[in-house]
Each structure stands twice: as structure tokens, then as C-alpha cells.
C-alpha positions as CSV (number, residue, x, y, z in Angstrom):
1,M,192.3,-2.9,157.4
2,R,195.1,-1.3,155.4
3,A,196.7,-5.0,154.3
4,T,192.7,-5.6,152.8
5,R,192.6,-2.4,151.3
6,L,196.0,-3.1,149.6
7,L,195.1,-6.6,148.5
8,V,191.5,-5.1,147.0
9,L,193.6,-2.0,145.1
10,I,196.2,-4.8,143.7
11,S,193.3,-7.5,142.6
12,T,191.5,-4.7,140.8
13,F,194.5,-3.3,139.1
14,A,195.4,-6.6,137.9
15,A,191.8,-7.6,136.9
16,V,192.1,-4.3,134.6
17,V,195.4,-5.1,133.2
18,G,194.0,-8.7,132.8
19,V,191.1,-7.6,131.0
20,A,192.9,-5.1,128.7
21,L,195.5,-8.0,127.7
22,A,193.0,-10.6,126.8
23,Q,190.5,-8.2,124.8
24,P,189.8,-10.2,121.6
25,G,192.5,-8.6,118.5
26,R,194.4,-6.7,120.6
27,G,197.9,-8.7,120.5
28,G,199.4,-8.8,116.9
29,G,203.4,-8.5,116.0
30,S,202.8,-5.8,113.6
31,Q,202.2,-2.0,113.2
32,W,201.9,0.6,110.7
33,L,203.9,3.5,112.1
34,T,204.2,5.9,108.9
35,A,203.3,6.3,105.5
36,L,204.6,3.3,103.9
37,A,205.2,1.9,107.2
38,D,209.0,2.2,107.5
39,A,211.9,4.5,107.4
40,Q,213.3,2.7,104.4
41,R,209.3,3.1,102.5
42,T,209.1,-0.5,101.6
43,S,205.2,-0.9,102.1
44,W,206.5,-4.0,103.9
45,I,205.3,-5.5,107.3
46,R,207.6,-8.6,108.1
47,T,205.6,-10.2,110.5
48,D,201.8,-10.2,111.6
49,D,200.3,-12.9,113.6
50,K,197.2,-13.7,111.7
51,I,198.0,-12.6,107.9
52,S,199.8,-15.1,105.8
53,P,200.1,-16.9,102.6
54,A,198.5,-20.0,103.9
55,A,196.2,-18.2,106.2
56,L,194.7,-16.2,103.3
57,A,194.2,-19.6,101.2
58,K,191.3,-20.7,103.7
59,P,188.3,-18.7,104.1
60,G,187.4,-16.3,106.9
61,F,189.3,-13.1,105.8
62,A,186.4,-10.6,105.4
63,L,185.2,-7.0,105.5
64,Q,185.0,-6.6,109.5
65,W,183.3,-2.9,109.2
66,T,182.8,0.3,107.9
67,S,182.9,3.5,109.8
68,K,181.4,6.9,107.8
69,L,183.7,9.7,108.3
70,A,182.5,13.2,108.3
71,N,184.9,14.3,106.0
72,Q,184.6,16.4,102.5
73,P,186.5,15.1,99.8
74,R,188.5,18.0,98.0
75,G,189.1,16.6,94.3
76,V,190.1,12.9,94.1
77,N,191.7,13.4,97.6
78,G,189.4,12.1,100.7
79,L,191.0,10.5,103.6
80,T,195.1,9.6,104.0
81,Q,196.8,6.6,105.1
82,G,196.3,6.0,108.6
83,V,198.8,4.9,111.3
84,T,198.1,2.2,113.8
85,G,199.5,1.8,117.1
86,A,198.9,-1.0,119.8
87,G,198.6,0.1,123.8
88,V,196.6,2.9,123.6
89,T,194.0,4.0,125.9
90,L,194.8,0.8,128.1
91,F,195.8,-1.2,125.3
92,V,192.6,-0.3,122.8
93,P,194.6,-0.4,119.2
94,M,194.1,2.2,117.3
95,S,194.5,4.2,114.2
96,V,195.3,8.1,113.6
97,V,193.5,8.6,109.9
98,G,194.1,12.3,108.2
99,G,191.5,14.2,105.7
100,S,191.0,16.7,103.3
101,S,189.4,19.6,104.8
102,N,191.7,19.3,107.5
103,N,190.7,16.9,109.6
104,I,192.0,14.1,111.3
105,Y,190.2,10.8,113.7
106,G,191.0,8.4,116.3
107,I,189.7,5.2,115.1
108,D,189.1,2.1,117.4
109,N,190.9,-1.0,115.2
110,D,188.6,-3.4,116.7
111,L,185.1,-1.9,116.1
112,G,185.7,1.0,113.9
113,H,184.5,3.4,116.4
114,V,185.3,7.2,116.2
115,V,187.1,7.7,119.5
116,W,187.7,11.2,118.7
117,Q,187.8,13.6,115.8
118,R,189.6,17.2,115.1
119,H,189.5,19.6,113.0
120,F,191.9,22.3,112.4
121,E,190.5,25.8,111.9
122,S,192.2,27.4,109.2
123,P,191.5,29.4,105.6
124,L,190.6,26.5,103.1
125,P,192.0,27.7,99.4
126,P,190.3,26.0,96.2
127,A,191.9,23.1,94.9
128,T,193.1,23.5,92.1
129,G,195.2,20.8,89.4
130,A,198.0,19.1,91.5
131,C,197.4,21.2,94.4
132,G,194.7,20.1,97.0
133,G,194.7,22.7,99.3
134,G,193.3,22.3,103.1
135,L,194.7,19.0,103.2
136,A,196.1,17.5,106.4
137,S,198.8,15.2,106.2
138,P,199.3,11.5,106.9
139,A,199.7,11.1,110.5
140,T,203.0,9.6,111.5
141,R,204.9,8.3,114.6
142,I,208.6,8.0,115.6
143,V,210.0,5.2,113.5
144,R,212.2,2.3,115.4
145,A,214.0,0.0,113.4
146,D,216.1,-2.3,115.4
147,G,213.3,-5.2,115.5
148,Y,212.1,-5.0,118.9
149,L,208.7,-4.6,119.7
150,P,207.9,-2.7,123.1
151,T,206.1,-4.5,125.9
152,P,203.2,-3.3,127.1
153,F,204.7,-1.1,130.2
154,G,208.6,-0.8,128.6
155,G,210.3,-2.8,131.3
156,F,207.5,-3.6,133.5
157,G,206.8,-7.3,134.4
158,G,210.5,-8.1,133.0
159,G,210.3,-7.1,129.5
160,R,212.8,-5.0,127.7
161,A,212.6,-1.5,128.3
162,V,213.5,0.8,125.1
163,G,213.4,4.3,124.5
164,Y,212.6,6.7,121.7
165,R,216.2,7.2,120.6
166,S,217.5,4.5,118.6
167,L,219.2,3.2,115.4
168,L,217.5,2.8,112.2
169,G,217.4,-0.9,111.0
170,E,216.7,-3.2,108.4
171,P,213.6,-2.8,106.2
172,G,210.2,-3.9,107.4
173,E,211.3,-3.5,110.9
174,G,209.9,-0.4,111.9
175,V,208.5,-0.1,115.5
176,P,207.8,2.6,117.9
177,V,208.5,2.8,121.5
178,E,206.2,4.7,123.8
179,G,208.9,5.4,126.7
180,R,206.4,4.6,129.4
181,A,208.7,3.1,131.7
182,G,211.3,4.6,133.7
183,G,214.6,2.5,133.9
184,G,215.9,1.3,130.6
185,G,213.4,3.7,128.8
186,R,215.9,7.1,130.3
187,T,217.4,9.4,128.2
188,G,221.1,9.2,128.1
189,D,220.9,5.2,128.8
190,P,223.1,3.6,126.1
191,S,221.2,0.2,126.3
192,A,217.8,2.2,125.9
193,A,219.1,4.1,122.4
194,A,220.7,0.8,121.1
195,P,220.2,-2.5,120.3
196,P,222.0,-5.2,122.2
197,A,225.2,-6.5,120.5
198,G,224.6,-8.7,117.7
199,A,221.1,-7.7,117.0
200,R,219.9,-6.6,112.9
201,G,219.8,-2.9,113.2
202,A,222.8,-2.6,115.2
203,N,225.5,-0.8,113.5
204,P,228.4,-0.2,116.0
205,A,230.7,1.1,112.9
206,A,228.2,4.1,112.1
207,P,229.7,7.2,112.4
208,Q,228.8,9.9,114.9
209,G,226.3,12.0,113.6
210,R,224.6,9.4,111.5
211,G,223.6,6.4,112.7
212,A,224.5,7.0,116.4
213,A,221.7,7.7,118.9
214,P,221.8,11.6,120.2
215,A,223.1,13.0,123.1
216,P,220.8,13.8,125.7
217,P,219.3,16.8,125.2
218,A,220.7,20.0,127.2
219,G,219.3,20.5,130.6
220,R,218.0,16.8,131.0
221,G,220.5,14.4,133.1
222,A,221.1,10.7,132.7
223,Q,218.5,10.6,135.2
224,A,215.6,12.1,133.5
225,V,212.7,9.8,132.3
226,E,212.6,9.3,128.9
227,R,210.0,11.6,127.6
228,I,208.2,11.3,124.3
229,P,209.8,14.0,121.6
230,G,207.3,16.9,121.3
231,T,205.4,16.3,124.8
232,P,205.9,18.0,127.9
233,P,208.9,16.5,130.4
234,V,207.9,13.8,133.1
235,E,209.3,14.1,136.3
236,E,211.3,11.1,138.0
237,G,209.0,9.3,140.2
238,A,205.7,11.0,139.0
239,G,203.0,8.8,140.1
240,G,204.8,6.2,142.1
241,A,204.8,2.6,141.6
242,F,201.9,2.9,139.0
243,G,203.5,6.1,137.1
244,F,203.5,4.6,133.9
245,L,199.9,5.2,133.9
246,F,200.4,9.1,134.2
247,R,202.5,9.4,131.2
248,P,201.6,9.9,127.9
249,S,200.6,6.5,126.0
250,G,201.7,7.7,122.5
251,V,201.3,10.8,120.3
252,A,201.5,11.0,116.2
253,Y,202.7,13.9,114.3
254,V,200.4,16.0,111.8
255,I,200.9,18.9,109.6
256,S,197.4,21.1,109.0
257,S,196.9,23.1,105.8
258,D,198.4,26.2,107.6
259,G,201.9,24.4,107.7
260,M,201.5,24.0,111.4
261,L,202.7,20.7,113.1
262,H,200.9,19.0,115.5
263,V,201.6,16.7,118.5
264,V,198.4,15.0,119.1
265,G,197.9,12.6,121.7
266,L,196.6,9.3,121.0
267,P,193.8,9.0,123.7
268,S,192.2,12.5,122.9
269,G,193.6,13.8,119.7
270,K,194.5,16.9,121.6
271,D,197.7,19.2,121.1
272,M,200.2,18.1,123.5
273,Q,202.4,21.5,122.9
274,K,201.8,24.8,121.3
275,P,201.9,23.8,117.5
276,A,204.7,25.3,115.6
277,L,205.4,26.6,112.0
278,F,207.1,23.7,109.6
279,V,206.2,24.4,106.1
280,P,204.6,27.0,104.1
281,A,200.8,27.2,104.1
282,N,198.7,25.2,101.5
283,S,201.9,24.1,100.3
284,R,201.9,20.0,98.8
285,W,203.7,17.8,101.0
286,S,204.7,14.5,101.1
287,A,204.1,11.9,103.6
288,P,206.2,12.6,106.5
289,V,208.4,10.6,108.6
290,A,209.9,11.2,112.5
291,V,213.3,9.5,113.1
292,G,215.0,9.9,116.1
293,T,213.8,13.3,117.2
294,T,213.5,14.8,113.9
295,M,210.5,14.7,111.2
296,Y,210.8,15.3,107.8
297,T,208.5,15.9,104.8
298,A,209.0,17.3,101.2
299,T,207.2,20.2,99.1
300,S,206.8,20.1,95.3
301,G,204.4,21.5,92.7
302,G,204.8,25.2,93.8
303,C,201.8,24.8,95.7
304,G,201.2,27.5,98.4
305,G,204.2,29.6,96.5
306,A,206.3,26.7,98.6
307,P,209.5,25.8,96.7
308,S,210.4,22.2,95.9
309,A,212.6,21.4,99.1
310,V,213.1,18.9,102.0
311,W,212.3,20.0,105.2
312,A,213.4,18.7,108.8
313,I,211.8,19.8,112.0
314,D,213.6,19.4,115.7
315,L,210.8,17.6,117.9
316,D,212.9,17.8,120.9
317,S,213.3,21.5,121.0
318,D,210.9,23.8,122.5
319,A,211.9,26.2,119.8
320,K,211.0,23.8,117.3
321,P,214.2,24.7,114.6
322,V,213.7,24.1,111.3
323,V,216.1,23.4,108.3
324,S,215.7,22.6,104.5
325,W,217.5,21.9,101.0
326,K,216.0,23.3,98.3
327,A,216.2,21.1,94.7
328,N,216.8,24.3,92.6
329,G,216.0,22.2,89.7
330,G,213.4,19.7,89.7
331,D,210.6,18.6,92.0
332,V,211.0,16.7,94.9
333,V,209.1,13.5,94.1
334,G,207.0,10.8,96.7
335,A,208.2,10.9,100.1
336,V,212.0,10.9,101.4
337,A,213.6,7.5,103.0
338,F,216.5,6.7,105.2
339,T,219.3,4.1,105.0
340,Q,220.3,2.2,108.0
341,D,222.7,4.7,109.1
342,G,220.3,7.0,109.2
343,T,221.3,9.0,105.9
344,L,218.3,10.7,104.3
345,I,217.7,9.9,100.4
346,A,215.3,11.9,98.2
347,A,214.2,11.5,94.5
348,V,214.3,14.6,92.0
349,G,212.1,14.6,88.6
350,A,213.1,16.5,85.2
351,G,214.3,20.3,85.1
352,K,216.5,22.8,84.8
353,A,219.2,22.6,87.6
354,T,220.3,26.2,88.7
355,G,223.6,26.6,90.7
356,D,224.3,23.3,93.1
357,G,220.6,22.4,92.3
358,K,219.7,18.7,91.3
359,A,217.3,17.5,88.6
360,S,216.7,13.7,87.2
361,A,218.3,12.9,90.4
362,I,218.6,10.7,93.7
363,V,220.3,12.6,96.4
364,A,221.8,11.6,99.5
365,L,221.2,14.2,102.1
366,D,222.9,14.5,105.6
367,A,220.1,13.7,108.0
368,K,220.9,16.9,110.6
369,T,222.1,19.4,108.3
370,L,220.3,18.6,105.1
371,Q,223.4,19.3,103.0
372,P,224.3,17.0,99.9
373,R,226.5,14.0,100.5
374,A,226.4,12.0,97.2
375,W,223.9,11.9,94.2
376,F,223.1,10.0,90.7
377,T,221.9,11.7,87.9
378,Q,221.2,11.1,84.3
379,P,219.5,13.4,82.0
380,D,217.0,10.7,80.8
381,T,216.0,9.5,84.6
382,D,212.9,11.6,85.1
383,F,212.0,10.3,88.4
384,V,208.3,10.0,89.2
385,T,208.4,7.7,92.6
386,G,210.4,8.6,95.9
387,P,213.0,6.1,96.8
388,T,212.5,2.6,98.2
389,I,215.4,0.9,99.9
390,I,216.1,-2.9,100.4
391,R,218.7,-5.1,101.3
392,H,220.5,-7.6,99.3
393,D,223.6,-9.5,99.2
394,G,224.8,-7.1,102.0
395,K,224.2,-4.0,100.4
396,E,221.8,-1.6,100.7
397,I,219.8,-1.0,97.4
398,V,218.0,2.4,96.5
399,A,215.3,1.8,93.9
400,A,213.0,4.3,92.0
401,A,210.8,4.5,88.8
402,T,211.4,7.0,86.1
403,R,208.4,8.2,84.2
404,D,209.2,6.3,81.1
405,G,208.4,3.0,83.2
406,R,212.2,2.0,84.0
407,V,213.1,0.9,87.7
408,V,216.9,2.3,88.5
409,L,218.9,0.5,91.2
410,L,221.5,2.3,93.1
411,D,224.1,1.5,95.7
412,V,223.6,3.6,99.1
413,A,227.5,3.3,99.6
414,S,228.5,4.6,95.9
415,L,225.1,6.3,94.8
416,G,226.4,7.2,91.7
417,G,229.7,6.6,91.6
418,A,232.9,8.9,90.9
419,N,230.9,10.5,87.6
420,H,227.7,10.4,89.9
421,A,226.2,8.8,86.8
422,T,226.7,5.0,87.2
423,P,224.0,2.8,88.3
424,L,223.7,-0.7,89.6
425,F,221.0,-1.4,87.0
426,I,218.2,0.2,84.9
427,S,215.1,-2.1,83.7
428,R,213.6,-1.9,80.6
429,T,210.1,-0.6,80.7
430,V,207.2,-2.1,82.4
431,L,204.6,0.5,80.9
432,G,202.7,-0.5,77.3
433,A,201.4,2.5,75.0
434,G,200.2,5.2,76.9
435,A,200.7,3.7,80.5
436,K,202.1,5.5,83.4
437,I,203.2,5.0,86.7
438,D,200.9,6.7,88.6
439,A,201.5,6.3,92.6
440,D,204.1,8.4,94.7
441,A,206.2,5.1,95.6
442,L,207.4,1.5,94.8
443,A,207.3,-1.1,97.1
444,A,209.7,-3.9,98.3
445,W,210.2,-7.0,100.3
446,Q,211.7,-10.1,100.6
447,E,211.4,-13.6,101.8
448,S,212.1,-14.4,105.1
449,G,213.6,-17.8,106.6
450,A,213.2,-20.0,109.8
451,P,212.7,-17.7,112.7
452,P,215.5,-17.2,115.2
453,A,215.4,-18.1,118.7
454,A,213.8,-15.5,121.2
455,P,216.2,-13.6,123.4
456,A,216.8,-14.7,126.6
457,G,214.7,-13.3,129.6
458,A,211.1,-13.5,130.5
459,G,208.9,-11.4,128.3
460,A,211.2,-11.1,125.3
461,P,209.7,-10.4,122.6
462,A,210.6,-12.9,119.5
463,Q,212.4,-11.5,116.6
464,P,211.5,-11.4,112.9
465,A,212.7,-14.0,110.6
466,P,215.8,-13.1,108.9
467,P,215.6,-12.4,104.9
468,T,217.0,-15.0,102.6
469,G,215.6,-15.1,99.6
470,A,216.1,-12.3,96.8
471,P,214.0,-9.1,97.1
472,W,211.1,-8.3,95.1
473,I,210.5,-4.8,93.7
474,L,206.7,-4.3,92.8
475,V,205.7,-1.4,90.6
476,P,202.1,0.2,90.2
477,V,201.1,0.8,86.5
478,A,198.2,2.8,85.2
479,G,197.2,1.5,81.8
480,R,198.5,-1.7,79.9
481,I,201.9,-3.2,80.7
482,A,204.7,-3.7,78.6
483,E,204.6,-6.1,75.2
484,G,206.1,-9.4,76.2
485,A,205.3,-9.1,79.8
486,S,203.2,-12.2,80.6
487,S,200.4,-12.7,82.8
488,A,198.7,-15.6,84.3
489,N,196.2,-13.5,85.9
490,G,194.7,-12.6,82.4
491,A,195.0,-9.5,80.1
492,V,195.5,-6.1,81.2
493,S,194.1,-2.5,79.8
494,N,193.5,-0.7,83.0
495,G,196.7,-1.5,85.0
496,A,198.2,-3.7,87.2
497,V,201.0,-4.6,89.6
498,V,204.0,-6.1,88.2
499,A,206.3,-8.0,90.3
500,L,210.1,-7.8,89.3
501,K,212.6,-10.2,91.4
502,L,216.3,-8.6,92.1
503,T,218.5,-11.3,90.8
504,G,222.7,-11.2,90.9
505,S,225.0,-10.2,93.2
506,G,227.6,-7.6,93.6
507,G,227.7,-5.2,90.6
508,A,226.0,-7.8,88.4
509,L,222.6,-6.9,89.4
510,S,219.1,-7.5,87.4
511,L,215.6,-7.2,87.6
512,A,213.7,-10.3,86.2
513,P,210.2,-10.7,85.0
514,G,208.2,-12.3,88.1
515,W,204.4,-11.9,87.9
516,V,201.4,-9.7,87.1
517,S,198.2,-8.9,89.3
518,H,194.6,-9.4,87.8
519,D,193.6,-6.2,85.5
520,L,193.6,-2.9,88.2
521,T,192.0,0.3,87.8
522,S,194.4,2.8,88.6
523,P,196.3,0.7,91.5
524,S,197.9,2.3,94.2
525,T,201.5,1.0,96.0
526,P,201.2,-2.3,97.2
527,L,201.4,-3.3,100.7
528,I,203.3,-6.8,102.1
529,V,202.1,-8.2,105.2
530,N,204.0,-11.4,105.9
531,G,204.5,-12.5,102.7
532,V,200.9,-11.5,101.3
533,V,200.8,-8.9,98.7
534,F,197.7,-6.6,99.2
535,A,197.1,-4.5,95.7
536,L,194.3,-2.3,95.6
537,A,192.5,-1.2,92.6
538,T,191.1,2.2,93.5
539,G,188.7,2.9,90.8
540,V,190.1,6.5,90.6
541,P,189.3,7.7,87.1
542,A,192.2,9.0,84.4
543,A,190.5,12.2,84.3
544,P,190.0,14.4,87.6
545,I,186.4,15.1,86.3
546,G,185.4,11.6,85.7
547,K,183.0,9.5,88.3
548,G,185.4,6.7,89.0
549,G,184.4,3.0,89.9
550,A,184.6,0.8,92.6
551,A,187.6,-0.1,94.8
552,V,188.6,-4.0,94.8
553,L,191.3,-5.1,97.2
554,H,193.1,-8.4,96.0
555,A,195.6,-10.1,98.1
556,Y,198.5,-12.4,96.4
557,D,200.7,-14.7,97.1
558,G,204.3,-12.6,97.1
559,A,206.6,-15.6,95.8
560,T,204.1,-16.8,93.1
561,G,201.5,-14.2,92.3
562,K,198.7,-16.3,93.1
563,R,195.4,-14.8,94.1
564,L,194.5,-15.7,97.4
565,W,191.2,-13.2,98.1
566,E,189.4,-10.5,96.6
567,S,187.1,-8.0,98.3
568,G,184.4,-7.9,95.0
569,K,181.5,-5.4,96.0
570,A,182.5,-4.5,99.5
571,M,183.5,-1.1,98.4
572,P,181.1,0.5,96.0
573,T,182.9,4.0,95.9
574,P,186.6,4.6,94.6
575,A,189.2,4.7,97.1
576,S,191.0,7.7,98.1
577,P,194.9,7.7,96.6
578,G,197.2,6.8,99.0
579,S,194.4,5.4,101.7
580,F,195.6,2.1,102.4
581,W,197.8,0.4,105.4
582,S,197.6,-2.4,107.3
583,G,198.3,-3.2,111.3
584,L,197.2,-5.9,113.9
585,G,195.8,-8.2,111.6
586,Q,193.7,-5.8,109.6
587,V,194.1,-4.3,106.2
588,Y,192.5,-0.7,105.7
589,V,190.9,1.1,102.9
590,G,189.8,4.9,102.9
591,A,187.1,5.9,100.4
592,R,187.0,9.1,98.5
593,D,183.5,9.4,100.1
594,G,185.0,9.5,104.0
595,T,184.3,6.0,104.3
596,L,186.6,3.7,105.9
597,Y,187.0,-0.3,105.5
598,A,188.4,-2.7,107.7
599,F,189.0,-5.9,106.3
600,G,190.6,-9.1,108.4
601,F,189.6,-12.3,109.7
602,D,186.0,-13.8,111.0
603,D,186.3,-13.4,114.6
604,E,184.6,-12.0,117.7
605,R,185.1,-8.2,116.6
606,R,182.6,-8.5,113.8
607,A,179.7,-9.5,116.5
608,V,179.5,-5.7,118.0
609,T,178.0,-3.2,116.4
610,T,178.6,0.6,116.9
611,P,176.7,4.3,115.8
612,G,177.9,4.8,112.4
613,T,179.7,1.4,112.0
614,K,178.1,-1.7,110.4
């Protein structure tokens, strides 16, 4: 009788797992982990099971569902960029989306169903100018960038168990690790903390304190089961053979308008621990990113009385200590980025520097102490985008745009040279008369070669193809493009995405004109999925009081600029600035009125409707 019951239990469990794994659309090799996708802030997903130039050239990519979220816009702000994760609540892929008025939502990616929603109770000041007030930050998840995707149960079933603590890797390779299984996912296990020898992202020469995986937290020995930073510890052996079912299936990190950090569980949206003060209340913060066991953001604009500064909070400490670096000069612009060895890079706009402050500068900060290590500055480089980091010819290169429309390239290894003022290259302006760069970031990607052989071992995930072609830098322009910039896609008067190709080697780099998109009204930072460039015309008016127009999404072959697809009249209202991301074969756009749009390939997911979804 006992044997029979055991067989029934095993059969039932196997059936549940089998059904979960067979759910339509629930696979995929891509996830959108943090705003702008990865720690290098490239907006680039290197691999995707469904999206490619060849696939987009055929019919079938279309609007799959819409979901109206109960969110009140504040000025031009509505929804934020989301983050997408697979393997949540028995493998249901989910996105966590923030909103103005202190809201966050957990969305079922397949159906658009609102799994949960959360409102943070705190006073909402009036929105004035650039200070939105009452905005919840975009959610973020811990970035792992060694190129290895976790299997559903970590090491269960022959897969490679991997832990949260890891090295940074190449742009476009960020993947989260849920730390569900024991074995290789334990704190202090070096095989879990670093990629195998020879894997991209491995950096054995990285100095301690930069690229090296941190030591186990005090009080947690090498035999303790790895836990997700910011969650309660999991005891060894909890749940027995099926202990992975009782461990957290993932979290997202969110800042509410009162400056409090919330660690929310993906299945429920509930706080996994007591919220902790991170930044000043009602400040204007950049999109956060979590690397290793630390979360970072920047504040600017004087909103809420906050200084222009970079902030870091220790997710793995119960005390949640915070350190900061004040620019004492210009405003920190855009989001901070990270090099492969873990150095933080921030961009600072124009201003009057005091003391050891910085203005019109790109600054490298120690990720632990936030003390400056190196910097580049020139009086006429008023940066208006955060840094984007790409690899080329054995170098890590920082790219950022200036107010007058030039793109500055810097060598990470020697940010400004001995005089702190020597760039690798500064391009001509991409702006026409009266135009500006309105988005917070550039985008970057690199063409790939043939996929390498899969690692040995049953269940080991395939690796992304190695980049072999020249990198591309994508610049979103609001208004007319520079004279002489040709466009096979027609005249540009409202805005466009300008694609520049990085050429040359060593110290002789340049940015050559590539292609220009169609005319786009207030384009956002584009995103790149497997060689497809998605460009969003947000329709946001130039003046804050303007009505605006309909948002339109376009897909281009990233190497040629040929348009493969466009969304037409699917979105009748303006998009919310920055609410644009991709994951698991879909592309998402959040509108100012709270409507979330999901585009993907025509499949069985479109046959199911739920309340509030069509």
C-alpha cells in the first residue's frame, strides 16, 4: 500500500512538472532583468527562441493581448519598464511592472492577467516639471552575466546549479539565478559563484573587491543553502527531497516614493522582509540595478531635496547599510552601468564643480565604497545619457551622448588618460536644428557568429553565439537629424533612431553612419533582440501640456535598417516614457493611460482571454 501511494505521489508530481514545462510559450532563452536589460545598459538581448530578422520578415508577429492597469498617470509618466522572469509560480513567466502613483503589478506574460497588484501607502506630492513625485521605480532583479541560464530546478535533473553571487560578463548576457536547489547553489561554493574555466564572463585575473565573488556572509557557513539576497535564510534540508518547492521562487527589488527599498516575492508581490530606507523621499532616481548582493541607483534634479548622487544598498545585510557618492557639480544623468570586472560607471552633466566634485564627466567608482577611481572630463561634454558599455577589439568601451548630439567613446582601462581628458573618439553631431536627445540612454549591440557547441553534461544550456561583427551604437533623436544624414526610410522631421557603426581598432576608432529609421515622434531608447532593433515612437508631445499622439512600434533588421514590421494603429495613445522591454519572445509597451501591450508571434496564447484582457 505504501509503495502504491508513493508511486501515485511520484506520478502526480511528474505530471504537474510535465504540464508546467509543456505550457505554451513558457520556454525561451531571454529574460529582461533590469531596466535596459543588463548591467552594461545596452538594451540588448543576445538570444531569443522566437525573435530574429528571419522570423520578423514573415507574417505572424502581432498584438497578442492588452491589459488595462489601474494606474493614475502623473504628468507624462504612467507605467515603468518591466522585468521579465521565467519559472515563477510553477513556471508561469511573469513581468513585474511599476507605475506612477506608487503602484506595482505582477503580470502573467502569456495572458496579460494581473496576478497581483500592490499600492505603496505614502504621501504623494504634486508633480512639478521634471520632478514626478509619487513614482515607484522600475523593478529590478539581480544580474548574473556569465552567459549561463539556470535550469528550472537549479541542479535538479542533471542541470548546472548556479548561485546568486557571480562575476559580471559580456554585454547582453545578464541572467538571474533563483538559487532554488542545494548542491552547487550553496554560499561559499566557488563552482556556483563563478563560471567554468574558459566561459565568457570568467575573469580569473580580476582583483579582489572588483570582479571576485564575495565571501559568504558572516554567520553563514559553506554548508548553508544559498538564499536570495533580501529574503529570509533557508535551512539546510528544508522540505526534504522536494525542498526546492518551499524556497522563494524569485524576488524583485522596487523603490517606493518614500525612498524605501522593498524586496517583493514574484509569486505574490508581498514584502519578503521589512522595507529599508534607501534614498531620500520623493527624489528622482534612475532605473536601479542589482549586481551581486548590492543594489544601485542615482538621484538627480534636486527632487525631494536629494543631492545629485550615486547610492548603493547592501541587500544581503539585515541592517541594509547605504553608501553614496555626491557629484558636487553636475547632475548624474541616466542609469549607472558596470564594466565586466564590476567597476561602476556614471555620467555627470554640466555644472560648476566644487571641491573634488565632477561636471561634464564620466566617472569610474569602486562598486563597494563608491570612491572615484578614474574619470574623463571636458568642459564642452555636457552628457545627457547614462553610460552604455560595449566590447570591441579586446576593449571595453563606454559610450555616452552629449547635449549637442555627439557620441563620446572612452576606453574603460584608461577612462580619460593621464590628463583625464583624452577620449578614444568623439563623433560629429547627429542632431539637426532644434533637435535633442530626449531618452536617458543609448543602445548598443554586436552581430554574432555561429553558436558554439553546448557544454558537456545532460541538461546544460546552450551558449549564446560569440560576437564577431563590429558593434552598433543606436541614438534616439527627438526632432530633425543632422544635415547630410541620409535615410532610405524617408524624411525625418519628428525624430528617428540613428544607427552608428563602430569601426577601427586600438586607439583609432570611429563611428561611421549606418542607417536611420522612419520618422518617429519622440523615440525612446531602442531595444535589440537577437539582431532585431525595436524602435518605439512614443507619441509623447514636445510640450508637457500637449495631448500627444499614438505610439507606434517598428522592427528593423539591425544590420541593414530594413523595416521588418510595424504595429500600425494597435496603440491609440502615447506610450509612457521608458516603459518598453522584451522577454521570452514578446515585446511590451506601457501606455500613459495604464494600458500594457504585448506583441509576439501568433500562437495559442492569443486564443485565451481573461477579464481586462483582449
